[in-house]
BALOBA-1460 file (C-alpha; in Angstrom, 3 decimals):
// residues 350
<rec num="1" residu="x" x="13.241" y="-76.377" z="-0.848"/>
<rec num="2" residu="x" x="12.559" y="-76.795" z="2.967"/>
<rec num="3" residu="x" x="13.436" y="-80.127" z="4.417"/>
<rec num="4" residu="x" x="9.732" y="-79.980" z="5.714"/>
<rec num="5" residu="x" x="8.085" y="-80.375" z="2.267"/>
<rec num="6" residu="x" x="10.488" y="-82.700" z="0.452"/>
<rec num="7" residu="x" x="9.172" y="-85.785" z="-1.229"/>
<rec num="8" residu="x" x="10.057" y="-88.987" z="0.292"/>
<rec num="9" residu="x" x="11.908" y="-91.369" z="-1.978"/>
<rec num="10" residu="x" x="10.167" y="-94.634" z="-3.060"/>
<rec num="11" residu="x" x="12.397" y="-97.517" z="-4.135"/>
<rec num="12" residu="x" x="9.931" y="-100.304" z="-4.195"/>
<rec num="13" residu="x" x="7.837" y="-102.666" z="-1.997"/>
<rec num="14" residu="x" x="8.315" y="-105.662" z="-0.028"/>
<rec num="15" residu="x" x="5.347" y="-108.021" z="0.519"/>
<rec num="16" residu="x" x="5.187" y="-110.745" z="3.094"/>
<rec num="17" residu="x" x="2.295" y="-113.106" z="3.134"/>
<rec num="18" residu="x" x="1.856" y="-115.766" z="5.779"/>
<rec num="19" residu="x" x="-0.754" y="-117.790" z="7.421"/>
<rec num="20" residu="x" x="-1.870" y="-116.799" z="10.935"/>
<rec num="21" residu="x" x="-3.140" y="-119.825" z="12.761"/>
<rec num="22" residu="x" x="-5.059" y="-119.477" z="16.164"/>
<rec num="23" residu="x" x="-3.862" y="-122.066" z="18.655"/>
<rec num="24" residu="x" x="-6.317" y="-121.081" z="21.494"/>
<rec num="25" residu="x" x="-9.487" y="-119.105" z="21.453"/>
<rec num="26" residu="x" x="-9.208" y="-115.538" z="20.206"/>
<rec num="27" residu="x" x="-10.934" y="-112.505" z="21.017"/>
<rec num="28" residu="x" x="-10.951" y="-109.230" z="19.446"/>
<rec num="29" residu="x" x="-14.166" y="-107.363" z="20.312"/>
<rec num="30" residu="x" x="-16.550" y="-105.887" z="17.924"/>
<rec num="31" residu="x" x="-18.368" y="-103.356" z="20.065"/>
<rec num="32" residu="x" x="-22.161" y="-102.728" z="19.803"/>
<rec num="33" residu="x" x="-23.109" y="-105.129" z="22.596"/>
<rec num="34" residu="x" x="-26.770" y="-104.787" z="22.565"/>
<rec num="35" residu="x" x="-28.018" y="-108.220" z="22.884"/>
<rec num="36" residu="x" x="-30.792" y="-109.743" z="24.970"/>
<rec num="37" residu="x" x="-30.438" y="-110.816" z="28.393"/>
<rec num="38" residu="x" x="-28.387" y="-114.280" z="28.460"/>
<rec num="39" residu="x" x="-26.910" y="-113.127" z="24.947"/>
<rec num="40" residu="x" x="-23.198" y="-112.393" z="24.581"/>
<rec num="41" residu="x" x="-21.360" y="-109.908" z="26.764"/>
<rec num="42" residu="x" x="-18.719" y="-109.388" z="24.276"/>
<rec num="43" residu="x" x="-18.894" y="-110.651" z="20.824"/>
<rec num="44" residu="x" x="-15.896" y="-110.790" z="18.165"/>
<rec num="45" residu="x" x="-15.596" y="-108.307" z="15.334"/>
<rec num="46" residu="x" x="-17.240" y="-109.649" z="12.008"/>
<rec num="47" residu="x" x="-17.122" y="-108.795" z="8.250"/>
<rec num="48" residu="x" x="-20.488" y="-106.745" z="7.698"/>
<rec num="49" residu="x" x="-21.083" y="-108.712" z="4.343"/>
<rec num="50" residu="x" x="-20.101" y="-112.095" z="5.076"/>
<rec num="51" residu="x" x="-20.501" y="-112.241" z="8.929"/>
<rec num="52" residu="x" x="-17.288" y="-114.178" z="8.983"/>
<rec num="53" residu="x" x="-14.829" y="-113.270" z="11.880"/>
<rec num="54" residu="x" x="-11.833" y="-111.568" z="10.866"/>
<rec num="55" residu="x" x="-8.866" y="-109.994" z="12.552"/>
<rec num="56" residu="x" x="-8.271" y="-106.212" z="12.044"/>
<rec num="57" residu="x" x="-5.125" y="-105.124" z="10.805"/>
<rec num="58" residu="x" x="-5.316" y="-102.346" z="13.497"/>
<rec num="59" residu="x" x="-5.068" y="-104.614" z="16.165"/>
<rec num="60" residu="x" x="-2.325" y="-106.423" z="15.007"/>
<rec num="61" residu="x" x="-0.369" y="-103.242" z="14.232"/>
<rec num="62" residu="x" x="-0.835" y="-102.072" z="17.822"/>
<rec num="63" residu="x" x="0.379" y="-105.184" z="19.174"/>
<rec num="64" residu="x" x="3.480" y="-105.299" z="17.211"/>
<rec num="65" residu="x" x="4.157" y="-101.623" z="17.794"/>
<rec num="66" residu="x" x="3.905" y="-102.157" z="21.539"/>
<rec num="67" residu="x" x="5.967" y="-105.335" z="21.273"/>
<rec num="68" residu="x" x="8.870" y="-103.150" z="19.495"/>
<rec num="69" residu="x" x="8.439" y="-100.182" z="21.940"/>
<rec num="70" residu="x" x="9.234" y="-102.436" z="24.921"/>
<rec num="71" residu="x" x="11.914" y="-104.335" z="22.936"/>
<rec num="72" residu="x" x="13.851" y="-101.101" z="21.919"/>
<rec num="73" residu="x" x="13.056" y="-99.694" z="25.418"/>
<rec num="74" residu="x" x="11.353" y="-96.434" z="24.096"/>
<rec num="75" residu="x" x="10.397" y="-93.907" z="26.655"/>
<rec num="76" residu="x" x="6.552" y="-93.140" z="27.225"/>
<rec num="77" residu="x" x="5.961" y="-89.620" z="26.113"/>
<rec num="78" residu="x" x="2.233" y="-89.738" z="24.823"/>
<rec num="79" residu="x" x="-1.135" y="-89.857" z="26.527"/>
<rec num="80" residu="x" x="-3.144" y="-92.482" z="25.191"/>
<rec num="81" residu="x" x="-6.256" y="-91.841" z="27.156"/>
<rec num="82" residu="x" x="-7.545" y="-93.727" z="30.133"/>
<rec num="83" residu="x" x="-4.372" y="-93.199" z="32.165"/>
<rec num="84" residu="x" x="-2.309" y="-95.031" z="29.558"/>
<rec num="85" residu="x" x="1.206" y="-93.839" z="27.843"/>
<rec num="86" residu="x" x="2.871" y="-94.944" z="24.874"/>
<rec num="87" residu="x" x="5.758" y="-93.579" z="22.834"/>
<rec num="88" residu="x" x="5.978" y="-91.509" z="19.627"/>
<rec num="89" residu="x" x="8.247" y="-89.194" z="17.847"/>
<rec num="90" residu="x" x="7.100" y="-85.594" z="18.162"/>
<rec num="91" residu="x" x="9.102" y="-84.607" z="14.887"/>
<rec num="92" residu="x" x="11.245" y="-85.887" z="12.100"/>
<rec num="93" residu="x" x="14.177" y="-84.711" z="14.297"/>
<rec num="94" residu="x" x="15.435" y="-85.564" z="17.510"/>
<rec num="95" residu="x" x="14.061" y="-83.241" z="20.625"/>
<rec num="96" residu="x" x="12.101" y="-83.336" z="23.615"/>
<rec num="97" residu="x" x="8.673" y="-83.775" z="24.518"/>
<rec num="98" residu="x" x="7.064" y="-81.872" z="27.346"/>
<rec num="99" residu="x" x="4.448" y="-83.709" z="29.356"/>
<rec num="100" residu="x" x="3.421" y="-82.969" z="32.866"/>
<rec num="101" residu="x" x="6.379" y="-80.640" z="33.558"/>
<rec num="102" residu="x" x="8.646" y="-83.584" z="32.637"/>
<rec num="103" residu="x" x="11.014" y="-83.317" z="29.545"/>
<rec num="104" residu="x" x="11.161" y="-86.535" z="27.846"/>
<rec num="105" residu="x" x="13.728" y="-87.270" z="24.995"/>
<rec num="106" residu="x" x="12.567" y="-88.946" z="21.745"/>
<rec num="107" residu="x" x="14.100" y="-89.978" z="18.753"/>
<rec num="108" residu="x" x="13.403" y="-88.089" z="15.374"/>
<rec num="109" residu="x" x="11.185" y="-89.815" z="13.050"/>
<rec num="110" residu="x" x="13.748" y="-89.879" z="10.266"/>
<rec num="111" residu="x" x="15.871" y="-92.433" z="12.336"/>
<rec num="112" residu="x" x="13.358" y="-93.850" z="14.895"/>
<rec num="113" residu="x" x="12.759" y="-97.735" z="13.929"/>
<rec num="114" residu="x" x="9.493" y="-97.174" z="15.736"/>
<rec num="115" residu="x" x="8.225" y="-94.177" z="14.103"/>
<rec num="116" residu="x" x="9.315" y="-94.879" z="10.609"/>
<rec num="117" residu="x" x="7.712" y="-98.243" z="10.652"/>
<rec num="118" residu="x" x="4.116" y="-97.566" z="12.182"/>
<rec num="119" residu="x" x="4.237" y="-93.626" z="11.441"/>
<rec num="120" residu="x" x="3.928" y="-90.833" z="14.004"/>
<rec num="121" residu="x" x="1.909" y="-87.643" z="14.422"/>
<rec num="122" residu="x" x="3.514" y="-84.368" z="14.860"/>
<rec num="123" residu="x" x="3.550" y="-83.376" z="18.668"/>
<rec num="124" residu="x" x="2.147" y="-80.027" z="20.087"/>
<rec num="125" residu="x" x="4.597" y="-79.833" z="23.129"/>
<rec num="126" residu="x" x="7.717" y="-80.692" z="21.039"/>
<rec num="127" residu="x" x="11.089" y="-78.836" z="21.758"/>
<rec num="128" residu="x" x="13.553" y="-78.664" z="18.926"/>
<rec num="129" residu="x" x="17.204" y="-77.372" z="18.957"/>
<rec num="130" residu="x" x="17.195" y="-73.874" z="17.951"/>
<rec num="131" residu="x" x="19.816" y="-74.621" z="14.863"/>
<rec num="132" residu="x" x="17.698" y="-77.180" z="13.372"/>
<rec num="133" residu="x" x="14.555" y="-75.046" z="13.797"/>
<rec num="134" residu="x" x="15.921" y="-72.236" z="11.924"/>
<rec num="135" residu="x" x="17.600" y="-74.489" z="9.194"/>
<rec num="136" residu="x" x="14.463" y="-76.130" z="8.389"/>
<rec num="137" residu="x" x="11.912" y="-73.255" z="8.391"/>
<rec num="138" residu="x" x="9.614" y="-74.972" z="10.958"/>
<rec num="139" residu="x" x="6.452" y="-73.550" z="12.660"/>
<rec num="140" residu="x" x="6.974" y="-72.410" z="16.158"/>
<rec num="141" residu="x" x="4.453" y="-72.323" z="18.898"/>
<rec num="142" residu="x" x="3.349" y="-68.785" z="19.001"/>
<rec num="143" residu="x" x="3.968" y="-66.677" z="22.203"/>
<rec num="144" residu="x" x="6.171" y="-69.203" z="23.670"/>
<rec num="145" residu="x" x="9.954" y="-68.141" z="24.249"/>
<rec num="146" residu="x" x="12.800" y="-70.270" z="23.565"/>
<rec num="147" residu="x" x="14.248" y="-72.203" z="26.407"/>
<rec num="148" residu="x" x="17.632" y="-73.915" z="27.535"/>
<rec num="149" residu="x" x="17.592" y="-77.582" z="28.168"/>
<rec num="150" residu="x" x="20.219" y="-79.624" z="29.674"/>
<rec num="151" residu="x" x="20.718" y="-83.233" z="29.434"/>
<rec num="152" residu="x" x="22.924" y="-86.278" z="29.652"/>
<rec num="153" residu="x" x="23.438" y="-88.284" z="26.428"/>
<rec num="154" residu="x" x="22.361" y="-91.621" z="27.656"/>
<rec num="155" residu="x" x="19.423" y="-90.033" z="29.745"/>
<rec num="156" residu="x" x="15.941" y="-90.184" z="28.567"/>
<rec num="157" residu="x" x="14.928" y="-87.030" z="30.184"/>
<rec num="158" residu="x" x="16.113" y="-83.399" z="30.347"/>
<rec num="159" residu="x" x="15.529" y="-80.191" z="32.413"/>
<rec num="160" residu="x" x="14.989" y="-76.513" z="31.601"/>
<rec num="161" residu="x" x="17.845" y="-74.219" z="33.058"/>
<rec num="162" residu="x" x="18.314" y="-70.511" z="33.087"/>
<rec num="163" residu="x" x="20.880" y="-70.273" z="30.240"/>
<rec num="164" residu="x" x="23.891" y="-71.910" z="28.900"/>
<rec num="165" residu="x" x="26.204" y="-70.696" z="31.716"/>
<rec num="166" residu="x" x="24.081" y="-72.514" z="34.260"/>
<rec num="167" residu="x" x="25.697" y="-74.918" z="36.762"/>
<rec num="168" residu="x" x="25.469" y="-78.403" z="35.145"/>
<rec num="169" residu="x" x="25.452" y="-81.845" z="36.467"/>
<rec num="170" residu="x" x="28.659" y="-84.225" z="35.455"/>
<rec num="171" residu="x" x="28.154" y="-85.110" z="31.794"/>
<rec num="172" residu="x" x="25.551" y="-82.674" z="31.111"/>
<rec num="173" residu="x" x="25.397" y="-80.513" z="27.916"/>
<rec num="174" residu="x" x="22.998" y="-77.524" z="27.366"/>
<rec num="175" residu="x" x="21.650" y="-76.051" z="24.092"/>
<rec num="176" residu="x" x="18.913" y="-73.494" z="23.175"/>
<rec num="177" residu="x" x="15.467" y="-74.941" z="22.123"/>
<rec num="178" residu="x" x="12.314" y="-73.746" z="20.397"/>
<rec num="179" residu="x" x="8.834" y="-75.124" z="21.061"/>
<rec num="180" residu="x" x="7.565" y="-76.174" z="17.587"/>
<rec num="181" residu="x" x="4.641" y="-77.946" z="15.953"/>
<rec num="182" residu="x" x="5.989" y="-81.299" z="15.227"/>
<rec num="183" residu="x" x="5.914" y="-82.834" z="11.675"/>
<rec num="184" residu="x" x="4.236" y="-85.855" z="10.658"/>
<rec num="185" residu="x" x="5.914" y="-89.310" z="9.393"/>
<rec num="186" residu="x" x="3.824" y="-91.586" z="7.241"/>
<rec num="187" residu="x" x="4.026" y="-95.147" z="8.017"/>
<rec num="188" residu="x" x="6.110" y="-97.557" z="5.727"/>
<rec num="189" residu="x" x="4.448" y="-100.649" z="7.171"/>
<rec num="190" residu="x" x="0.877" y="-101.596" z="5.920"/>
<rec num="191" residu="x" x="-0.828" y="-104.362" z="7.857"/>
<rec num="192" residu="x" x="-3.930" y="-105.764" z="6.028"/>
<rec num="193" residu="x" x="-6.857" y="-107.106" z="7.789"/>
<rec num="194" residu="x" x="-6.944" y="-110.850" z="8.254"/>
<rec num="195" residu="x" x="-9.657" y="-112.855" z="6.595"/>
<rec num="196" residu="x" x="-10.344" y="-116.576" z="6.877"/>
<rec num="197" residu="x" x="-8.824" y="-119.027" z="4.501"/>
<rec num="198" residu="x" x="-11.653" y="-120.612" z="2.551"/>
<rec num="199" residu="x" x="-10.902" y="-124.065" z="3.761"/>
<rec num="200" residu="x" x="-10.955" y="-122.827" z="7.405"/>
<rec num="201" residu="x" x="-14.347" y="-120.932" z="6.852"/>
<rec num="202" residu="x" x="-15.867" y="-124.211" z="5.574"/>
<rec num="203" residu="x" x="-14.760" y="-125.980" z="8.586"/>
<rec num="204" residu="x" x="-16.072" y="-123.350" z="10.844"/>
<rec num="205" residu="x" x="-19.409" y="-123.362" z="9.309"/>
<rec num="206" residu="x" x="-19.788" y="-127.000" z="10.378"/>
<rec num="207" residu="x" x="-19.184" y="-126.640" z="14.091"/>
<rec num="208" residu="x" x="-22.397" y="-126.663" z="16.261"/>
<rec num="209" residu="x" x="-21.769" y="-124.245" z="18.986"/>
<rec num="210" residu="x" x="-25.058" y="-122.098" z="18.768"/>
<rec num="211" residu="x" x="-23.170" y="-119.271" z="17.173"/>
<rec num="212" residu="x" x="-22.176" y="-118.770" z="13.442"/>
<rec num="213" residu="x" x="-18.305" y="-119.922" z="12.962"/>
<rec num="214" residu="x" x="-17.304" y="-118.966" z="16.582"/>
<rec num="215" residu="x" x="-17.741" y="-120.387" z="20.162"/>
<rec num="216" residu="x" x="-18.909" y="-119.638" z="23.731"/>
<rec num="217" residu="x" x="-16.785" y="-119.042" z="26.423"/>
<rec num="218" residu="x" x="-18.500" y="-118.904" z="29.681"/>
<rec num="219" residu="x" x="-16.382" y="-117.155" z="32.659"/>
<rec num="220" residu="x" x="-17.258" y="-116.362" z="36.102"/>
<rec num="221" residu="x" x="-15.970" y="-113.389" z="38.238"/>
<rec num="222" residu="x" x="-16.199" y="-114.194" z="42.149"/>
<rec num="223" residu="x" x="-16.512" y="-111.557" z="44.639"/>
<rec num="224" residu="x" x="-13.642" y="-112.090" z="47.226"/>
<rec num="225" residu="x" x="-15.931" y="-111.023" z="50.124"/>
<rec num="226" residu="x" x="-19.446" y="-112.362" z="49.454"/>
<rec num="227" residu="x" x="-18.161" y="-115.208" z="46.900"/>
<rec num="228" residu="x" x="-21.089" y="-114.142" z="44.739"/>
<rec num="229" residu="x" x="-20.699" y="-115.064" z="41.137"/>
<rec num="230" residu="x" x="-20.858" y="-112.504" z="38.144"/>
<rec num="231" residu="x" x="-21.025" y="-114.764" z="34.924"/>
<rec num="232" residu="x" x="-20.209" y="-113.463" z="31.562"/>
<rec num="233" residu="x" x="-19.999" y="-114.981" z="28.055"/>
<rec num="234" residu="x" x="-17.570" y="-113.957" z="25.603"/>
<rec num="235" residu="x" x="-17.505" y="-115.076" z="21.910"/>
<rec num="236" residu="x" x="-14.115" y="-116.440" z="20.573"/>
<rec num="237" residu="x" x="-12.740" y="-117.546" z="17.251"/>
<rec num="238" residu="x" x="-11.996" y="-121.271" z="17.716"/>
<rec num="239" residu="x" x="-8.550" y="-122.813" z="17.981"/>
<rec num="240" residu="x" x="-7.575" y="-124.096" z="14.674"/>
<rec num="241" residu="x" x="-8.737" y="-121.068" z="12.596"/>
<rec num="242" residu="x" x="-6.436" y="-120.135" z="9.900"/>
<rec num="243" residu="x" x="-6.207" y="-116.509" z="8.365"/>
<rec num="244" residu="x" x="-4.437" y="-114.782" z="5.780"/>
<rec num="245" residu="x" x="-1.875" y="-112.411" z="6.915"/>
<rec num="246" residu="x" x="-0.459" y="-109.716" z="4.487"/>
<rec num="247" residu="x" x="2.236" y="-106.978" z="5.367"/>
<rec num="248" residu="x" x="3.568" y="-104.587" z="2.740"/>
<rec num="249" residu="x" x="6.844" y="-102.721" z="3.519"/>
<rec num="250" residu="x" x="7.717" y="-99.351" z="1.611"/>
<rec num="251" residu="x" x="11.359" y="-98.977" z="0.971"/>
<rec num="252" residu="x" x="12.708" y="-95.659" z="1.380"/>
<rec num="253" residu="x" x="16.169" y="-96.433" z="2.563"/>
<rec num="254" residu="x" x="18.485" y="-99.195" z="1.657"/>
<rec num="255" residu="x" x="20.106" y="-99.668" z="5.207"/>
<rec num="256" residu="x" x="16.924" y="-98.863" z="7.112"/>
<rec num="257" residu="x" x="14.978" y="-101.477" z="5.096"/>
<rec num="258" residu="x" x="17.128" y="-104.417" z="6.450"/>
<rec num="259" residu="x" x="17.017" y="-103.141" z="10.165"/>
<rec num="260" residu="x" x="13.178" y="-102.376" z="9.650"/>
<rec num="261" residu="x" x="12.758" y="-105.885" z="7.971"/>
<rec num="262" residu="x" x="14.645" y="-107.767" z="11.021"/>
<rec num="263" residu="x" x="12.609" y="-105.788" z="13.602"/>
<rec num="264" residu="x" x="9.433" y="-106.953" z="12.121"/>
<rec num="265" residu="x" x="10.607" y="-110.599" z="12.069"/>
<rec num="266" residu="x" x="11.641" y="-110.401" z="15.869"/>
<rec num="267" residu="x" x="8.197" y="-108.686" z="16.715"/>
<rec num="268" residu="x" x="6.513" y="-111.429" z="14.903"/>
<rec num="269" residu="x" x="8.447" y="-114.056" z="16.976"/>
<rec num="270" residu="x" x="7.537" y="-112.156" z="20.226"/>
<rec num="271" residu="x" x="4.122" y="-112.286" z="19.348"/>
<rec num="272" residu="x" x="3.852" y="-115.935" z="18.873"/>
<rec num="273" residu="x" x="5.246" y="-116.098" z="22.603"/>
<rec num="274" residu="x" x="2.793" y="-113.618" z="23.551"/>
<rec num="275" residu="x" x="-0.977" y="-113.046" z="22.990"/>
<rec num="276" residu="x" x="-3.163" y="-111.532" z="20.297"/>
<rec num="277" residu="x" x="-6.521" y="-109.840" z="21.211"/>
<rec num="278" residu="x" x="-7.777" y="-109.494" z="24.753"/>
<rec num="279" residu="x" x="-7.486" y="-111.789" z="27.856"/>
<rec num="280" residu="x" x="-4.277" y="-113.253" z="26.918"/>
<rec num="281" residu="x" x="-3.307" y="-113.754" z="30.399"/>
<rec num="282" residu="x" x="-6.315" y="-116.239" z="30.753"/>
<rec num="283" residu="x" x="-4.996" y="-118.357" z="27.781"/>
<rec num="284" residu="x" x="-6.778" y="-116.530" z="24.829"/>
<rec num="285" residu="x" x="-4.969" y="-115.287" z="21.732"/>
<rec num="286" residu="x" x="-1.916" y="-117.776" z="21.275"/>
<rec num="287" residu="x" x="-1.099" y="-117.637" z="17.649"/>
<rec num="288" residu="x" x="1.392" y="-118.818" z="15.359"/>
<rec num="289" residu="x" x="2.626" y="-117.993" z="11.622"/>
<rec num="290" residu="x" x="3.023" y="-120.627" z="8.910"/>
<rec num="291" residu="x" x="4.616" y="-120.507" z="5.392"/>
<rec num="292" residu="x" x="6.085" y="-117.050" z="4.837"/>
<rec num="293" residu="x" x="6.454" y="-115.889" z="1.220"/>
<rec num="294" residu="x" x="8.172" y="-112.843" z="0.172"/>
<rec num="295" residu="x" x="8.116" y="-110.821" z="-2.919"/>
<rec num="296" residu="x" x="9.875" y="-107.463" z="-3.925"/>
<rec num="297" residu="x" x="8.684" y="-105.079" z="-6.595"/>
<rec num="298" residu="x" x="11.143" y="-102.157" z="-7.422"/>
<rec num="299" residu="x" x="9.714" y="-98.576" z="-8.614"/>
<rec num="300" residu="x" x="10.869" y="-99.465" z="-12.129"/>
<rec num="301" residu="x" x="9.016" y="-102.602" z="-12.378"/>
<rec num="302" residu="x" x="5.726" y="-100.813" z="-11.492"/>
<rec num="303" residu="x" x="6.687" y="-98.441" z="-14.307"/>
<rec num="304" residu="x" x="7.079" y="-101.254" z="-16.685"/>
<rec num="305" residu="x" x="3.602" y="-102.845" z="-15.902"/>
<rec num="306" residu="x" x="1.817" y="-101.097" z="-18.751"/>
<rec num="307" residu="x" x="4.699" y="-101.360" z="-21.321"/>
<rec num="308" residu="x" x="5.193" y="-104.905" z="-21.399"/>
<rec num="309" residu="x" x="3.350" y="-107.670" z="-23.268"/>
<rec num="310" residu="x" x="0.319" y="-108.613" z="-21.366"/>
<rec num="311" residu="x" x="1.145" y="-105.931" z="-18.638"/>
<rec num="312" residu="x" x="3.515" y="-108.266" z="-16.865"/>
<rec num="313" residu="x" x="4.061" y="-107.010" z="-13.170"/>
<rec num="314" residu="x" x="7.418" y="-108.840" z="-13.037"/>
<rec num="315" residu="x" x="7.177" y="-109.416" z="-9.341"/>
<rec num="316" residu="x" x="10.392" y="-110.936" z="-7.841"/>
<rec num="317" residu="x" x="9.887" y="-113.625" z="-5.314"/>
<rec num="318" residu="x" x="12.337" y="-114.668" z="-2.592"/>
<rec num="319" residu="x" x="12.624" y="-118.318" z="-1.308"/>
<rec num="320" residu="x" x="9.948" y="-118.924" z="1.135"/>
<rec num="321" residu="x" x="10.266" y="-120.089" z="4.807"/>
<rec num="322" residu="x" x="8.314" y="-122.616" z="6.983"/>
<rec num="323" residu="x" x="7.753" y="-120.725" z="10.009"/>
<rec num="324" residu="x" x="8.800" y="-117.886" z="12.429"/>
<rec num="325" residu="x" x="11.887" y="-119.619" z="13.641"/>
<rec num="326" residu="x" x="12.971" y="-120.563" z="10.084"/>
<rec num="327" residu="x" x="12.514" y="-116.745" z="9.486"/>
<rec num="328" residu="x" x="14.998" y="-115.658" z="12.281"/>
<rec num="329" residu="x" x="17.336" y="-118.704" z="11.351"/>
<rec num="330" residu="x" x="17.467" y="-117.755" z="7.555"/>
<rec num="331" residu="x" x="17.223" y="-113.895" z="7.963"/>
<rec num="332" residu="x" x="20.819" y="-113.452" z="6.795"/>
<rec num="333" residu="x" x="19.978" y="-115.351" z="3.565"/>
<rec num="334" residu="x" x="16.767" y="-113.132" z="3.256"/>
<rec num="335" residu="x" x="18.860" y="-109.893" z="4.061"/>
<rec num="336" residu="x" x="21.233" y="-110.670" z="1.200"/>
<rec num="337" residu="x" x="18.583" y="-111.607" z="-1.229"/>
<rec num="338" residu="x" x="16.719" y="-108.331" z="-0.550"/>
<rec num="339" residu="x" x="19.721" y="-106.177" z="-0.731"/>
<rec num="340" residu="x" x="20.550" y="-107.652" z="-4.338"/>
<rec num="341" residu="x" x="17.317" y="-106.408" z="-5.404"/>
<rec num="342" residu="x" x="17.632" y="-102.815" z="-3.884"/>
<rec num="343" residu="x" x="19.198" y="-99.846" z="-5.269"/>
<rec num="344" residu="x" x="22.982" y="-99.348" z="-4.718"/>
<rec num="345" residu="x" x="23.867" y="-97.416" z="-1.378"/>
<rec num="346" residu="x" x="25.018" y="-94.332" z="-3.457"/>
<rec num="347" residu="x" x="21.793" y="-93.973" z="-5.088"/>
<rec num="348" residu="x" x="20.081" y="-93.606" z="-1.836"/>
<rec num="349" residu="x" x="19.139" y="-90.214" z="-1.244"/>
<rec num="350" residu="x" x="18.343" y="-90.621" z="2.566"/>
């Protein structure tokens, strides 16, 4: 069976539950700003049924991904629109992304800690080694000839050369590459939308700001030449609001699972020292996490749910920790706890 259509293994699911506490007013925009004169310029996103403010999982996922891209010093090889760039694996195997006449090295999604956590979509400007292309029956970009690429192992870029006998710079190697249609990699990490805790929702209902469960934030932009003021009104989730935050990690590889969970813990700690949502440099969006609870359910436990009395789910809980600092301080214990519940290394097909 070609590697491109092999089924991915599933060993189990690690679930992390915690409370996300808003420490300074937080704004994640909801769009659709069609209010009357004197209304809000930027409302927050709300649940359409309850009208409660909530935090989209997509916003948190994007923030954690950008944090890890910088932490792991990944190159920018994809355009994100509006002149922005980001990182993504073009294929499951290592290769080069051709972008604006540059060749940028990317790490294959099979081993890349960013792409295996958050997922990646196959690139359309992807160059893969000829040997890997032929061994995995991949689809090449039609009417594009193979090319030779030279690079240094430590470098993040490469260059096209005429052939394998081209004069090389010190440390460079050269191989023949094929332009292919890159393969997708599903994300292992699920980040749920964050909804208000019931007690926090009751508190917010009692505040009197003129808005339902949120606050106004009035700001002025000052013209540096004329000194004319440009007032605007933003809606924010008030400080003290608490949300339920849940992450689910799919275990596909024993060794990678520990590295991935460690990267998640570090990213959450960095997020506490950064900001969530818009206008973070102006004081918005400081958050913290309280009370981490972990559970693990193996594939065998899922299979036994309907065969045990009462349909027991047999969720295995792991000792909780109080906050993000405790999560980092106790990660070795948590790692060992999780490893005991995972399949042995020899049973890992990755």
